C-alpha positions in Angstrom: 138.7 -140.7 -99.7 140.0 -144.1 -98.6 138.1 -146.5 -96.4 140.5 -145.9 -93.5 139.3 -142.3 -93.2 135.7 -143.4 -93.4 136.3 -145.9 -90.7 137.9 -143.2 -88.6 134.7 -141.0 -88.9 132.5 -144.0 -88.0 134.6 -144.7 -84.9 134.5 -141.1 -83.8 130.8 -140.9 -84.4 130.2 -143.4 -81.5 133.0 -142.1 -79.2 131.4 -141.3 -75.9 134.6 -139.9 -74.5 134.7 -136.8 -76.7 131.3 -135.3 -77.5 132.7 -132.6 -79.8 134.4 -135.1 -82.1 131.4 -137.3 -81.9 129.1 -134.5 -83.0 131.4 -133.4 -85.9 131.8 -136.9 -87.2 128.1 -137.6 -87.1 127.4 -134.3 -88.9 129.8 -135.1 -91.6 128.5 -138.6 -92.1 124.9 -137.3 -92.2 125.7 -134.5 -94.6 128.3 -136.0 -97.0 126.5 -134.6 -100.1 126.3 -131.0 -98.9 129.4 -130.5 -96.7 131.4 -129.0 -99.6 128.9 -126.1 -99.8 129.4 -125.0 -96.2 132.0 -122.7 -94.7 134.0 -123.7 -91.7 131.9 -121.3 -89.6 128.7 -122.9 -90.8 129.9 -126.4 -90.0 131.1 -125.2 -86.6 127.7 -123.7 -85.8 125.9 -126.8 -86.8 128.2 -128.9 -84.7 127.9 -126.6 -81.6 131.6 -125.8 -81.6 134.1 -123.2 -83.0 135.9 -122.9 -86.3 139.1 -123.8 -84.3 137.3 -127.0 -83.1 136.6 -128.0 -86.7 140.3 -127.5 -87.6 141.4 -129.5 -84.7 139.1 -132.3 -85.7 140.6 -132.3 -89.2 144.0 -132.5 -87.8 142.9 -135.5 -85.6 142.1 -137.2 -88.9 145.5 -136.5 -90.2 144.3 -133.8 -92.5 145.7 -130.3 -92.9 142.4 -128.5 -92.7 138.8 -128.2 -93.9 139.7 -128.0 -97.6 141.4 -131.4 -97.6 138.5 -132.8 -95.7 136.0 -131.5 -98.3 138.2 -132.9 -101.1 138.2 -136.4 -99.5 134.4 -136.2 -98.7 133.7 -135.4 -102.4 135.7 -138.5 -103.3 133.6 -140.5 -100.9 130.3 -139.3 -102.3 131.4 -140.4 -105.8 132.5 -143.9 -104.7 130.1 -144.9 -102.0 126.3 -145.5 -102.2 124.6 -143.1 -99.7 121.3 -143.2 -98.0 120.0 -139.6 -97.6 117.5 -139.0 -94.9 114.6 -136.7 -95.8 111.9 -134.9 -94.0 108.8 -137.0 -93.5 105.2 -135.9 -93.4 101.9 -137.6 -93.4 101.3 -137.9 -97.1 97.6 -138.3 -96.8 97.3 -135.1 -94.8 99.6 -133.1 -97.0 97.5 -134.0 -100.1 94.4 -132.8 -98.3 95.4 -129.2 -97.3 92.6 -128.4 -94.9 92.9 -131.8 -93.3 96.5 -131.0 -92.4 95.7 -127.6 -91.0 92.8 -128.9 -89.0 94.9 -131.7 -87.6 97.7 -129.3 -86.8 95.4 -126.9 -84.9 93.8 -129.8 -83.0 97.2 -131.2 -81.9 98.4 -127.7 -81.0 95.4 -126.9 -78.8 95.5 -130.3 -77.3 99.2 -130.0 -76.5 98.7 -126.6 -74.9 95.8 -127.9 -72.8 97.7 -131.0 -71.7 100.7 -128.8 -70.7 98.4 -126.5 -68.7 96.8 -129.3 -66.8 100.1 -131.2 -66.1 101.9 -128.0 -65.1 99.5 -127.4 -62.2 99.2 -131.1 -61.3 103.0 -131.5 -60.8 104.7 -130.2 -57.7 107.3 -127.8 -59.2 108.0 -125.9 -55.9 111.5 -127.4 -55.6 112.4 -126.4 -59.1 111.2 -122.9 -58.6 113.0 -122.6 -55.3 116.2 -124.0 -56.8 116.1 -121.5 -59.7 115.7 -118.6 -57.4 118.3 -119.6 -54.8 121.0 -121.2 -57.0 124.3 -119.3 -57.3 124.3 -120.1 -61.0 121.6 -121.6 -63.3 123.1 -123.7 -66.1 120.8 -124.3 -69.0 122.0 -126.8 -71.6 120.1 -127.4 -74.8 120.8 -128.0 -78.5 119.2 -127.0 -81.9 115.6 -125.8 -81.6 115.5 -126.5 -77.9 118.3 -123.9 -77.4 116.5 -121.3 -79.4 113.2 -121.7 -77.6 114.9 -121.3 -74.2 116.7 -118.1 -75.1 113.9 -115.8 -73.8 113.7 -117.7 -70.5 117.4 -117.4 -69.9 117.3 -113.7 -70.6 114.3 -113.2 -68.4 116.2 -114.8 -65.5 119.0 -112.4 -66.1 116.6 -109.5 -65.9 115.8 -110.5 -62.3 119.6 -110.6 -61.6 120.1 -114.4 -61.8 123.5 -115.6 -63.0 122.7 -117.8 -66.0 124.9 -119.9 -68.2 122.9 -120.8 -71.3 125.0 -123.0 -73.7 124.7 -125.1 -76.8 128.4 -125.4 -77.6 129.8 -128.7 -76.5 133.3 -127.4 -75.9 132.0 -124.7 -73.7 129.6 -127.1 -71.8 132.4 -129.5 -71.1 134.6 -126.7 -69.8 131.8 -125.6 -67.4 131.1 -129.1 -66.0 133.9 -129.1 -63.4 132.7 -125.7 -62.2 129.2 -126.8 -61.4 128.9 -126.9 -57.6 126.1 -128.1 -55.3 124.8 -124.5 -54.8 124.1 -124.3 -58.5 121.4 -126.0 -60.6 121.2 -127.5 -64.1 118.3 -127.3 -66.5 118.4 -129.7 -69.5 116.0 -129.3 -72.4 115.6 -131.9 -75.1 112.5 -131.9 -77.4 113.0 -135.6 -78.3 114.1 -136.7 -74.8 116.7 -138.8 -76.6 119.6 -136.5 -77.0 122.8 -138.5 -76.5 124.7 -135.3 -75.9 122.4 -134.2 -73.0 122.5 -137.7 -71.6 126.3 -137.8 -71.7 126.5 -134.4 -70.1 124.1 -135.3 -67.3 126.2 -138.4 -66.4 129.2 -136.1 -65.8 127.5 -133.7 -63.5 127.9 -134.2 -59.8 124.7 -136.2 -58.7 124.4 -134.0 -55.6 123.7 -131.0 -57.9 120.0 -130.4 -58.4 119.1 -131.0 -62.0 115.8 -130.8 -63.9 114.9 -132.0 -67.4 112.2 -130.7 -69.8 112.0 -133.6 -72.1 109.8 -134.9 -75.0 109.9 -138.5 -73.8 111.0 -140.4 -70.7 114.3 -142.2 -71.5 117.4 -143.3 -69.6 118.3 -139.6 -69.2 115.9 -139.5 -66.2 118.2 -141.8 -64.3 120.8 -139.1 -64.2 118.7 -136.1 -63.2 116.9 -135.1 -60.1 113.5 -134.5 -61.6 111.8 -134.0 -65.0 108.7 -132.9 -66.9 107.5 -134.7 -70.0 106.1 -132.4 -72.7 103.5 -134.6 -74.5 102.4 -134.1 -78.1 101.0 -136.2 -81.0 102.8 -134.1 -83.5 104.4 -137.2 -85.0 101.0 -137.9 -86.5 101.4 -135.1 -89.0 105.2 -134.8 -89.5 108.6 -135.7 -87.9 109.6 -132.2 -86.7 109.1 -130.6 -83.2 107.4 -127.3 -84.1 104.3 -127.8 -81.9 106.4 -129.4 -79.1 108.8 -126.5 -79.1 105.9 -124.1 -78.7 104.7 -126.2 -75.8 108.1 -126.0 -74.2 108.0 -122.2 -74.5 104.6 -122.3 -72.8 106.1 -124.4 -69.9 108.9 -121.8 -69.6 106.5 -118.9 -69.6 104.4 -120.5 -66.9 107.6 -121.3 -64.9 108.8 -117.7 -65.2 105.4 -116.4 -64.1 105.5 -118.6 -61.0 109.0 -117.5 -60.2 108.4 -113.7 -60.3 105.0 -114.1 -58.5 106.4 -116.1 -55.6 109.8 -114.6 -55.1 110.0 -111.1 -56.6 
């Protein structure tokens, strides 16, 4: 793989004009050592696009398809020094098994209690009203955040709400021009730092009501109507969002209970 192609990937990885190409390029650069083991469909799923989207990306790089891309990536891994990111956990806690479990349980209970208190301290009446009156409820989330919001989306459909629940960038971008002021958008990002969610929020008409369930207050809040921060000290034991995702599910459960109690 020549340096020109590597530079192309690096350029596309920071291209804010095309989120799909940005996502694919970042995924390839992050997974150079394992990309050869994945099928086109698996790569597409991990990049929130379709197999056709992966093929179009390869063609944009001047390649015939995924096989040529894999061949050139293999060459790259053999000629470039790579820094591989690994999962990080608190080593001291991992070595002391019960200390880890005790800390996990403490943070989990604390997160649930904080959510419970904050949920009732915040005025969510506008959010609840918008969900119940919106012509269409758009829910955009990626990775684990998408999975934990599936049940909520389905529950809204059970009460006859029109819901668009998406994690595919191509599909999301195709929906953006269709979002009208009588709709609403719900963004979910466990880290609060999703560049994709931030880029999407910037493109939505500011007159459309939008709400973010976020793990941290960031610049994203400048482009949404309102938000709720899900707090957790989970980073003290590891760098994944398992407890935080459970807390988001708790928020969505509470929210759904409020909706059906008040309006149905």
